[in-house]
N, CA and C atoms as an extended XYZ file, in Angstrom:
507
Properties=species:S:1:pos:R:3:atomname:S:1:resname:S:1:resid:I:1 pbc="F F F"
N        95.040       50.586      -98.733 N   MET     1
C        95.472       51.104     -100.021 CA  MET     1
C        96.347       52.334      -99.790 C   MET     1
N        97.442       52.382     -100.474 N   THR     2
C        98.384       53.489     -100.361 CA  THR     2
C        98.106       54.512     -101.449 C   THR     2
N        98.324       55.758     -101.107 N   ASN     3
C        98.189       56.829     -102.091 CA  ASN     3
C        99.567       57.202     -102.623 C   ASN     3
N        99.556       57.999     -103.655 N   GLU     4
C       100.797       58.453     -104.276 CA  GLU     4
C       101.593       59.309     -103.292 C   GLU     4
N       102.890       59.055     -103.211 N   ILE     5
C       103.793       59.810     -102.345 CA  ILE     5
C       104.761       60.570     -103.240 C   ILE     5
N       104.888       61.872     -103.007 N   LYS     6
C       105.815       62.671     -103.807 CA  LYS     6
C       107.232       62.467     -103.278 C   LYS     6
N       108.147       62.134     -104.171 N   PHE     7
C       109.537       61.856     -103.816 CA  PHE     7
C       110.410       62.932     -104.443 C   PHE     7
N       111.305       63.503     -103.661 N   LYS     8
C       112.210       64.537     -104.171 CA  LYS     8
C       113.638       63.990     -104.179 C   LYS     8
N       114.116       63.517     -105.337 N   PRO     9
C       115.486       62.985     -105.406 CA  PRO     9
C       116.512       64.114     -105.461 C   PRO     9
N       117.773       63.734     -105.370 N   GLN    10
C       118.853       64.707     -105.408 CA  GLN    10
C       119.169       65.083     -106.853 C   GLN    10
N       119.668       66.293     -107.019 N   SER    11
C       120.010       66.776     -108.355 CA  SER    11
C       121.107       65.913     -108.967 C   SER    11
N       120.971       65.628     -110.229 N   GLY    12
C       121.948       64.790     -110.912 CA  GLY    12
C       123.220       65.526     -111.273 C   GLY    12
N       123.173       66.854     -111.318 N   TYR    13
C       124.348       67.616     -111.734 CA  TYR    13
C       125.485       67.522     -110.718 C   TYR    13
N       125.166       67.539     -109.437 N   LEU    14
C       126.189       67.399     -108.406 CA  LEU    14
C       126.860       66.030     -108.513 C   LEU    14
N       126.068       65.004     -108.718 N   TYR    15
C       126.628       63.660     -108.841 CA  TYR    15
C       127.348       63.465     -110.174 C   TYR    15
N       126.944       64.178     -111.203 N   LEU    16
C       127.668       64.122     -112.468 CA  LEU    16
C       129.069       64.715     -112.304 C   LEU    16
N       129.147       65.843     -111.586 N   PHE    17
C       130.456       66.434     -111.291 CA  PHE    17
C       131.298       65.452     -110.473 C   PHE    17
N       130.682       64.842     -109.463 N   PHE    18
C       131.392       63.864     -108.636 CA  PHE    18
C       131.843       62.667     -109.472 C   PHE    18
N       131.013       62.249     -110.417 N   LEU    19
C       131.351       61.116     -111.284 CA  LEU    19
C       132.548       61.454     -112.176 C   LEU    19
N       132.555       62.651     -112.741 N   LEU    20
C       133.683       63.066     -113.586 CA  LEU    20
C       134.966       63.201     -112.766 C   LEU    20
N       134.836       63.730     -111.547 N   PHE    21
C       135.984       63.830     -110.643 CA  PHE    21
C       136.498       62.431     -110.303 C   PHE    21
N       135.593       61.524     -110.065 N   ASN    22
C       135.928       60.133     -109.765 CA  ASN    22
C       136.657       59.490     -110.949 C   ASN    22
N       136.189       59.742     -112.169 N   ALA    23
C       136.837       59.196     -113.367 CA  ALA    23
C       138.244       59.758     -113.518 C   ALA    23
N       138.421       61.039     -113.196 N   ALA    24
C       139.750       61.648     -113.287 CA  ALA    24
C       140.706       61.010     -112.280 C   ALA    24
N       140.232       60.765     -111.065 N   ILE    25
C       141.082       60.131     -110.050 CA  ILE    25
C       141.433       58.701     -110.464 C   ILE    25
N       140.463       57.971     -111.011 N   ALA    26
C       140.727       56.598     -111.457 CA  ALA    26
C       141.745       56.587     -112.593 C   ALA    26
N       141.612       57.518     -113.521 N   THR    27
C       142.568       57.607     -114.634 CA  THR    27
C       143.965       57.942     -114.121 C   THR    27
N       144.038       58.892     -113.186 N   PHE    28
C       145.331       59.252     -112.591 CA  PHE    28
C       145.937       58.050     -111.864 C   PHE    28
N       145.100       57.278     -111.170 N   GLY    29
C       145.588       56.084     -110.467 CA  GLY    29
C       146.132       55.044     -111.423 C   GLY    29
N       145.486       54.898     -112.589 N   LEU    30
C       145.984       53.943     -113.584 CA  LEU    30
C       147.295       54.416     -114.206 C   LEU    30
N       147.397       55.725     -114.437 N   ILE    31
C       148.617       56.271     -115.056 CA  ILE    31
C       149.808       56.148     -114.111 C   ILE    31
N       149.581       56.394     -112.817 N   THR    32
C       150.686       56.363     -111.838 CA  THR    32
C       150.869       54.985     -111.204 C   THR    32
N       150.209       53.980     -111.741 N   TYR    33
C       150.343       52.589     -111.282 CA  TYR    33
C       149.916       52.397     -109.824 C   TYR    33
N       148.930       53.152     -109.381 N   GLN    34
C       148.347       52.945     -108.050 CA  GLN    34
C       147.065       52.133     -108.248 C   GLN    34
N       147.253       50.886     -108.560 N   THR    35
C       146.162       50.008     -108.979 CA  THR    35
C       145.055       49.843     -107.941 C   THR    35
N       145.342       49.641     -106.649 N   PRO    36
C       144.223       49.467     -105.701 CA  PRO    36
C       143.288       50.678     -105.653 C   PRO    36
N       143.864       51.871     -105.659 N   TRP    37
C       143.017       53.072     -105.649 CA  TRP    37
C       142.256       53.207     -106.962 C   TRP    37
N       142.904       52.904     -108.040 N   ALA    38
C       142.251       52.992     -109.350 CA  ALA    38
C       141.085       52.019     -109.432 C   ALA    38
N       141.276       50.796     -108.947 N   ILE    39
C       140.188       49.808     -108.967 CA  ILE    39
C       139.030       50.271     -108.091 C   ILE    39
N       139.348       50.820     -106.920 N   PHE    40
C       138.294       51.327     -106.030 CA  PHE    40
C       137.463       52.413     -106.725 C   PHE    40
N       138.127       53.362     -107.375 N   PHE    41
C       137.395       54.454     -108.020 CA  PHE    41
C       136.672       54.000     -109.291 C   PHE    41
N       137.188       52.985     -109.957 N   ILE    42
C       136.470       52.437     -111.119 CA  ILE    42
C       135.192       51.741     -110.670 C   ILE    42
N       135.273       50.962     -109.587 N   VAL    43
C       134.073       50.309     -109.041 CA  VAL    43
C       133.075       51.360     -108.573 C   VAL    43
N       133.564       52.409     -107.906 N   LEU    44
C       132.688       53.495     -107.456 CA  LEU    44
C       132.028       54.192     -108.648 C   LEU    44
N       132.779       54.365     -109.728 N   PHE    45
C       132.241       54.973     -110.949 CA  PHE    45
C       131.060       54.161     -111.476 C   PHE    45
N       131.233       52.841     -111.569 N   PHE    46
C       130.164       51.993     -112.101 CA  PHE    46
C       129.019       51.794     -111.113 C   PHE    46
N       129.235       52.099     -109.837 N   PHE    47
C       128.137       52.084     -108.868 CA  PHE    47
C       127.282       53.347     -109.000 C   PHE    47
N       127.915       54.480     -109.221 N   ILE    48
C       127.199       55.759     -109.302 CA  ILE    48
C       126.444       55.890     -110.623 C   ILE    48
N       126.998       55.391     -111.693 N   LEU    49
C       126.452       55.596     -113.038 CA  LEU    49
C       124.985       55.199     -113.211 C   LEU    49
N       124.512       54.037     -112.750 N   PRO    50
C       123.107       53.667     -113.009 CA  PRO    50
C       122.079       54.466     -112.211 C   PRO    50
N       122.521       55.307     -111.294 N   GLY    51
C       121.577       56.075     -110.485 CA  GLY    51
C       121.013       57.301     -111.181 C   GLY    51
N       121.548       57.665     -112.330 N   PHE    52
C       121.074       58.839     -113.056 CA  PHE    52
C       119.790       58.525     -113.815 C   PHE    52
N       118.869       59.487     -113.820 N   PHE    53
C       117.670       59.355     -114.647 CA  PHE    53
C       117.111       60.734     -114.946 C   PHE    53
N       116.346       60.805     -116.025 N   ILE    54
C       115.740       62.053     -116.482 CA  ILE    54
C       114.231       61.889     -116.460 C   ILE    54
N       113.545       62.919     -115.955 N   VAL    55
C       112.083       62.947     -115.998 CA  VAL    55
C       111.693       64.017     -117.013 C   VAL    55
N       111.053       63.603     -118.083 N   ASN    56
C       110.621       64.512     -119.143 CA  ASN    56
C       109.278       65.140     -118.796 C   ASN    56
N       108.882       66.205     -119.509 N   PRO    57
C       107.554       66.786     -119.276 CA  PRO    57
C       106.451       65.754     -119.510 C   PRO    57
N       105.405       65.819     -118.703 N   ASN    58
C       104.263       64.891     -118.759 CA  ASN    58
C       104.696       63.442     -118.596 C   ASN    58
N       105.647       63.231     -117.717 N   GLN    59
C       106.113       61.888     -117.410 CA  GLN    59
C       106.390       61.825     -115.915 C   GLN    59
N       106.261       60.653     -115.337 N   SER    60
C       106.613       60.459     -113.937 CA  SER    60
C       107.412       59.174     -113.814 C   SER    60
N       108.127       59.060     -112.711 N   VAL    61
C       108.918       57.864     -112.443 CA  VAL    61
C       108.514       57.343     -111.071 C   VAL    61
N       108.039       56.103     -111.035 N   VAL    62
C       107.673       55.446     -109.780 CA  VAL    62
C       108.912       54.722     -109.271 C   VAL    62
N       109.255       54.968     -107.995 N   LEU    63
C       110.468       54.394     -107.415 CA  LEU    63
C       110.119       53.269     -106.445 C   LEU    63
N       110.781       52.127     -106.628 N   ILE    64
C       110.552       50.950     -105.796 CA  ILE    64
C       111.909       50.504     -105.260 C   ILE    64
N       112.006       50.333     -103.940 N   LEU    65
C       113.247       49.889     -103.315 CA  LEU    65
C       113.010       48.548     -102.637 C   LEU    65
N       113.617       47.500     -103.167 N   PHE    66
C       113.492       46.142     -102.643 CA  PHE    66
C       112.036       45.722     -102.484 C   PHE    66
N       111.219       46.026     -103.488 N   GLY    67
C       109.824       45.601     -103.498 CA  GLY    67
C       108.870       46.512     -102.761 C   GLY    67
N       109.348       47.616     -102.198 N   LYS    68
C       108.478       48.533     -101.458 CA  LYS    68
C       108.407       49.871     -102.191 C   LYS    68
N       107.181       50.362     -102.353 N   TYR    69
C       106.965       51.648     -103.018 CA  TYR    69
C       107.540       52.761     -102.153 C   TYR    69
N       108.374       53.606     -102.739 N   LYS    70
C       108.994       54.705     -102.003 CA  LYS    70
C       108.480       56.073     -102.417 C   LYS    70
N       107.955       56.202     -103.624 N   GLY    71
C       107.440       57.490     -104.041 CA  GLY    71
C       107.455       57.648     -105.548 C   GLY    71
N       106.958       58.815     -105.971 N   THR    72
C       106.867       59.140     -107.387 CA  THR    72
C       107.530       60.486     -107.634 C   THR    72
N       108.335       60.558     -108.679 N   VAL    73
C       108.959       61.816     -109.097 CA  VAL    73
C       108.173       62.332     -110.291 C   VAL    73
N       107.560       63.521     -110.132 N   LYS    74
C       106.793       64.122     -111.224 CA  LYS    74
C       107.448       65.385     -111.773 C   LYS    74
N       108.392       65.950     -111.030 N   ASP    75
C       109.050       67.182     -111.472 CA  ASP    75
C       110.047       66.864     -112.584 C   ASP    75
N       110.058       67.699     -113.616 N   ASN    76
C       110.980       67.509     -114.736 CA  ASN    76
C       112.401       67.780     -114.271 C   ASN    76
N       113.353       67.043     -114.823 N   GLY    77
C       114.737       67.335     -114.502 CA  GLY    77
C       115.650       66.134     -114.594 C   GLY    77
N       116.896       66.379     -114.192 N   PHE    78
C       117.965       65.388     -114.207 CA  PHE    78
C       118.276       65.053     -112.755 C   PHE    78
N       118.144       63.783     -112.381 N   TYR    79
C       118.242       63.387     -110.981 CA  TYR    79
C       119.178       62.203     -110.803 C   TYR    79
N       119.540       61.991     -109.534 N   TRP    80
C       120.304       60.814     -109.154 CA  TRP    80
C       119.707       60.248     -107.879 C   TRP    80
N       119.570       58.922     -107.849 N   ILE    81
C       119.173       58.216     -106.632 CA  ILE    81
C       120.063       56.984     -106.494 C   ILE    81
N       120.024       56.367     -105.341 N   VAL    82
C       120.798       55.149     -105.107 CA  VAL    82
C       120.399       54.123     -106.169 C   VAL    82
N       121.361       53.489     -106.812 N   PRO    83
C       121.050       52.594     -107.939 CA  PRO    83
C       120.208       51.367     -107.594 C   PRO    83
N       119.970       51.091     -106.320 N   PHE    84
C       119.156       49.931     -105.947 CA  PHE    84
C       117.668       50.158     -106.212 C   PHE    84
N       117.263       51.383     -106.443 N   TYR    85
C       115.860       51.676     -106.748 CA  TYR    85
C       115.511       51.151     -108.143 C   TYR    85
N       114.319       50.591     -108.260 N   VAL    86
C       113.781       50.239     -109.572 CA  VAL    86
C       112.975       51.441     -110.040 C   VAL    86
N       113.241       51.905     -111.249 N   LYS    87
C       112.578       53.096     -111.783 CA  LYS    87
C       111.585       52.670     -112.863 C   LYS    87
N       110.305       52.931     -112.627 N   ARG    88
C       109.262       52.571     -113.593 CA  ARG    88
C       108.628       53.856     -114.127 C   ARG    88
N       108.729       54.063     -115.419 N   ARG    89
C       108.207       55.286     -116.038 CA  ARG    89
C       106.728       55.136     -116.374 C   ARG    89
N       105.975       56.201     -116.095 N   ILE    90
C       104.550       56.240     -116.418 CA  ILE    90
C       104.265       57.567     -117.106 C   ILE    90
N       103.615       57.499     -118.253 N   SER    91
C       103.288       58.700     -119.018 CA  SER    91
C       102.075       59.395     -118.407 C   SER    91
N       102.154       60.718     -118.284 N   LEU    92
C       101.039       61.522     -117.783 CA  LEU    92
C       100.351       62.277     -118.913 C   LEU    92
N       100.689       61.959     -120.144 N   ARG    93
C       100.101       62.635     -121.298 CA  ARG    93
C        98.650       62.226     -121.480 C   ARG    93
N        97.892       63.104     -122.108 N   ALA    94
C        96.500       62.782     -122.437 CA  ALA    94
C        96.501       61.739     -123.549 C   ALA    94
N        95.670       60.739     -123.388 N   ARG    95
C        95.542       59.673     -124.387 CA  ARG    95
C        94.091       59.597     -124.820 C   ARG    95
N        93.863       58.949     -125.955 N   ASN    96
C        92.479       58.790     -126.393 CA  ASN    96
C        92.233       57.366     -126.856 C   ASN    96
N        90.985       56.991     -126.740 N   ILE    97
C        90.529       55.685     -127.204 CA  ILE    97
C        89.375       55.945     -128.150 C   ILE    97
N        89.473       55.428     -129.355 N   ASP    98
C        88.385       55.500     -130.322 CA  ASP    98
C        87.918       54.068     -130.539 C   ASP    98
N        86.924       53.669     -129.762 N   SER    99
C        86.498       52.271     -129.819 CA  SER    99
C        85.614       52.029     -131.034 C   SER    99
N        85.701       50.848     -131.547 N   ALA   100
C        84.841       50.451     -132.662 CA  ALA   100
C        83.409       50.337     -132.153 C   ALA   100
N        82.436       50.681     -132.991 N   PRO   101
C        81.039       50.563     -132.545 CA  PRO   101
C        80.705       49.119     -132.166 C   PRO   101
N        79.984       48.997     -131.064 N   ILE   102
C        79.576       47.673     -130.601 CA  ILE   102
C        78.055       47.614     -130.542 C   ILE   102
N        77.515       46.416     -130.682 N   LYS   103
C        76.067       46.240     -130.599 CA  LYS   103
C        75.688       45.975     -129.155 C   LYS   103
N        74.761       46.795     -128.650 N   VAL   104
C        74.235       46.610     -127.301 CA  VAL   104
C        72.718       46.706     -127.366 C   VAL   104
N        72.068       46.276     -126.329 N   ASN   105
C        70.614       46.391     -126.241 CA  ASN   105
C        70.267       47.551     -125.330 C   ASN   105
N        69.291       48.370     -125.776 N   ASP   106
C        68.856       49.468     -124.926 CA  ASP   106
C        67.893       48.937     -123.867 C   ASP   106
N        67.253       49.852     -123.125 N   LYS   107
C        66.377       49.464     -122.022 CA  LYS   107
C        65.187       48.634     -122.493 C   LYS   107
N        64.748       48.864     -123.717 N   LEU   108
C        63.604       48.130     -124.266 CA  LEU   108
C        64.049       46.912     -125.075 C   LEU   108
N        65.297       46.528     -124.951 N   ALA   109
C        65.891       45.367     -125.619 CA  ALA   109
C        65.992       45.532     -127.131 C   ALA   109
N        66.052       46.759     -127.602 N   ASN   110
C        66.282       47.021     -129.019 CA  ASN   110
C        67.792       47.056     -129.269 C   ASN   110
N        68.263       46.428     -130.328 N   PRO   111
C        69.705       46.468     -130.602 CA  PRO   111
C        70.125       47.848     -131.121 C   PRO   111
N        71.213       48.343     -130.576 N   VAL   112
C        71.732       49.662     -130.943 CA  VAL   112
C        73.235       49.523     -131.148 C   VAL   112
N        73.743       50.151     -132.211 N   LYS   113
C        75.189       50.208     -132.421 CA  LYS   113
C        75.685       51.528     -131.843 C   LYS   113
N        76.680       51.444     -130.970 N   ILE   114
C        77.167       52.652     -130.308 CA  ILE   114
C        78.683       52.558     -130.141 C   ILE   114
N        79.350       53.690     -130.267 N   GLY   115
C        80.799       53.770     -130.097 CA  GLY   115
C        81.136       54.927     -129.176 C   GLY   115
N        82.398       55.037     -128.832 N   VAL   116
C        82.813       56.097     -127.923 CA  VAL   116
C        84.214       56.578     -128.303 C   VAL   116
N        84.424       57.860     -128.075 N   VAL   117
C        85.753       58.443     -128.141 CA  VAL   117
C        86.031       58.971     -126.743 C   VAL   117
N        87.074       58.454     -126.125 N   LEU   118
C        87.377       58.771     -124.733 CA  LEU   118
C        88.765       59.383     -124.649 C   LEU   118
N        88.876       60.513     -123.966 N   VAL   119
C        90.167       61.149     -123.711 CA  VAL   119
C        90.446       60.989     -122.222 C   VAL   119
N        91.619       60.460     -121.887 N   TRP   120
C        91.930       60.191     -120.485 CA  TRP   120
C        93.418       60.395     -120.221 C   TRP   120
N        93.750       60.509     -118.937 N   ARG   121
C        95.146       60.614     -118.513 CA  ARG   121
C        95.293       60.039     -117.112 C   ARG   121
N        96.496       59.666     -116.761 N   VAL   122
C        96.783       59.104     -115.444 CA  VAL   122
C        96.876       60.237     -114.433 C   VAL   122
N        96.141       60.114     -113.335 N   LYS   123
C        96.210       61.093     -112.245 CA  LYS   123
C        97.037       60.557     -111.080 C   LYS   123
N        96.801       59.308     -110.693 N   ASP   124
C        97.482       58.705     -109.552 CA  ASP   124
C        98.421       57.612     -110.061 C   ASP   124
N        99.719       57.889     -110.012 N   THR   125
C       100.684       56.940     -110.558 CA  THR   125
C       100.792       55.676     -109.717 C   THR   125
N       100.508       55.766     -108.425 N   TYR   126
C       100.550       54.563     -107.584 CA  TYR   126
C        99.508       53.560     -108.055 C   TYR   126
N        98.292       54.035     -108.281 N   LYS   127
C        97.224       53.139     -108.736 CA  LYS   127
C        97.518       52.596     -110.130 C   LYS   127
N        98.076       53.426     -111.002 N   ALA   128
C        98.396       52.970     -112.359 CA  ALA   128
C        99.502       51.918     -112.342 C   ALA   128
N       100.428       52.040     -111.413 N   ALA   129
C       101.557       51.113     -111.375 CA  ALA   129
C       101.248       49.814     -110.636 C   ALA   129
N       100.407       49.880     -109.594 N   PHE   130
C       100.265       48.718     -108.722 CA  PHE   130
C        98.860       48.131     -108.633 C   PHE   130
N        97.823       48.857     -109.006 N   ASP   131
C        96.460       48.334     -108.859 CA  ASP   131
C        95.998       47.512     -110.056 C   ASP   131
N        96.574       47.733     -111.227 N   VAL   132
C        96.209       46.973     -112.428 CA  VAL   132
C        97.487       46.546     -113.151 C   VAL   132
N        97.370       45.488     -113.957 N   ASP   133
C        98.538       45.015     -114.708 CA  ASP   133
C        98.901       45.963     -115.847 C   ASP   133
N        97.904       46.335     -116.641 N   ASP   134
C        98.124       47.200     -117.797 CA  ASP   134
C        97.034       48.266     -117.780 C   ASP   134
N        97.373       49.468     -117.342 N   TYR   135
C        96.345       50.490     -117.158 CA  TYR   135
C        95.733       50.952     -118.475 C   TYR   135
N        96.448       50.889     -119.584 N   SER   136
C        95.863       51.254     -120.883 CA  SER   136
C        94.770       50.271     -121.282 C   SER   136
N        95.051       48.995     -121.121 N   HIS   137
C        94.052       47.962     -121.428 CA  HIS   137
C        92.876       48.057     -120.454 C   HIS   137
N        93.158       48.368     -119.200 N   PHE   138
C        92.110       48.507     -118.191 CA  PHE   138
C        91.119       49.607     -118.576 C   PHE   138
N        91.626       50.752     -119.019 N   VAL   139
C        90.747       51.856     -119.431 CA  VAL   139
C        89.928       51.454     -120.646 C   VAL   139
N        90.525       50.736     -121.572 N   ASP   140
C        89.812       50.274     -122.764 CA  ASP   140
C        88.652       49.352     -122.391 C   ASP   140
N        88.907       48.387     -121.531 N   VAL   141
C        87.861       47.443     -121.112 CA  VAL   141
C        86.775       48.155     -120.311 C   VAL   141
N        87.170       49.058     -119.426 N   GLN   142
C        86.188       49.768     -118.607 CA  GLN   142
C        85.318       50.698     -119.445 C   GLN   142
N        85.879       51.282     -120.505 N   SER   143
C        85.062       52.146     -121.362 CA  SER   143
C        84.006       51.329     -122.104 C   SER   143
N        84.368       50.136     -122.571 N   ASP   144
C        83.376       49.263     -123.212 CA  ASP   144
C        82.288       48.851     -122.228 C   ASP   144
N        82.677       48.534     -121.003 N   ALA   145
C        81.690       48.149     -119.988 CA  ALA   145
C        80.769       49.320     -119.655 C   ALA   145
N        81.315       50.525     -119.609 N   ALA   146
C        80.495       51.704     -119.311 CA  ALA   146
C        79.503       51.984     -120.435 C   ALA   146
N        79.912       51.784     -121.686 N   ILE   147
C        78.998       51.970     -122.822 CA  ILE   147
C        77.832       50.998     -122.713 C   ILE   147
N        78.140       49.746     -122.445 N   ARG   148
C        77.080       48.733     -122.330 CA  ARG   148
C        76.123       49.065     -121.191 C   ARG   148
N        76.650       49.477     -120.065 N   LYS   149
C        75.814       49.805     -118.902 CA  LYS   149
C        74.949       51.032     -119.192 C   LYS   149
N        75.550       52.052     -119.770 N   LEU   150
C        74.822       53.287     -120.054 CA  LEU   150
C        73.750       53.070     -121.112 C   LEU   150
N        74.073       52.360     -122.176 N   ALA   151
C        73.092       52.117     -123.240 CA  ALA   151
C        71.955       51.234     -122.745 C   ALA   151
N        72.235       50.310     -121.848 N   GLY   152
C        71.190       49.442     -121.312 CA  GLY   152
C        70.302       50.124     -120.294 C   GLY   152
N        70.695       51.285     -119.815 N   SER   153
C        69.913       51.998     -118.800 CA  SER   153
C        68.856       52.916     -119.397 C   SER   153
N        68.958       53.235     -120.667 N   TYR   154
C        68.037       54.177     -121.300 CA  TYR   154
C        67.452       53.572     -122.571 C   TYR   154
N        66.240       54.011     -122.886 N   ALA   155
C        65.593       53.582     -124.127 CA  ALA   155
C        66.069       54.474     -125.270 C   ALA   155
N        66.227       53.885     -126.432 N   TYR   156
C        66.648       54.649     -127.602 CA  TYR   156
C        65.548       55.629     -128.006 C   TYR   156
N        64.302       55.183     -127.978 N   ASP   157
C        63.154       56.042     -128.257 CA  ASP   157
C        62.527       56.454     -126.939 C   ASP   157
N        62.224       57.740     -126.812 N   ASN   158
C        61.612       58.250     -125.595 CA  ASN   158
C        60.110       58.384     -125.829 C   ASN   158
N        59.323       57.468     -125.287 N   PHE   159
C        57.876       57.486     -125.492 CA  PHE   159
C        57.156       58.340     -124.457 C   PHE   159
N        57.843       58.863     -123.467 N   ASP   160
C        57.211       59.681     -122.437 CA  ASP   160
C        56.929       61.094     -122.928 C   ASP   160
N        57.709       61.567     -123.862 N   ASP   161
C        57.532       62.915     -124.389 CA  ASP   161
C        56.546       62.856     -125.557 C   ASP   161
N        55.479       63.668     -125.496 N   GLU   162
C        54.424       63.619     -126.514 CA  GLU   162
C        54.844       64.266     -127.830 C   GLU   162
N        55.828       65.143     -127.822 N   GLU   163
C        56.226       65.863     -129.028 CA  GLU   163
C        57.223       65.083     -129.891 C   GLU   163
N        57.786       64.025     -129.368 N   THR   164
C        58.788       63.283     -130.140 CA  THR   164
C        58.136       62.208     -130.985 C   THR   164
N        58.792       61.892     -132.058 N   GLU   165
C        58.318       60.840     -132.948 CA  GLU   165
C        59.226       59.626     -132.805 C   GLU   165
N        58.745       58.510     -133.299 N   VAL   166
C        59.554       57.301     -133.284 CA  VAL   166
C        60.680       57.481     -134.300 C   VAL   166
N        61.876       57.156     -133.892 N   THR   167
C        63.015       57.310     -134.795 CA  THR   167
C        63.044       56.192     -135.813 C   THR   167
N        63.558       56.521     -136.969 N   LEU   168
C        63.731       55.517     -138.015 CA  LEU   168
C        65.138       54.951     -137.894 C   LEU   168
N        65.226       53.651     -137.831 N   ARG   169
C        66.562       53.052     -137.695 CA  ARG   169
C        66.949       52.438     -138.947 C   ARG   169
């Protein structure tokens, strides 16, 4: 199993300047009828353009090159990488799940209705991107399974304590 690798891409501003310079040269080549040079710089322009990406706060970008994980960009900013990378965005924001109450049996096989409110966030983007198909659905299913396991491990009424009374349901 691979862990998350921090990837530091190049600043997008330098490549933006280069892209604008490239566009100026291509335009000059078209104006002066130097078609081969103009075509070369136009192709170069469209090669550089898809490499730009922005990472917003509480967001990360997982980078994949020809099917191999290369790293994760978590720092906010404007970046450029070789356009052959596949960029997959993953939110690092806190999320919540408010599950509907479900009927489970406690340790004494009494039916109990129980629900959960869960606040969670992604810590490891590699696991979120490659270990499960849909990490939001995975957390939802796992929270329901945890409720069932936890409720089945304990009795709703505690008969070991002499001071407690039987609860009215």
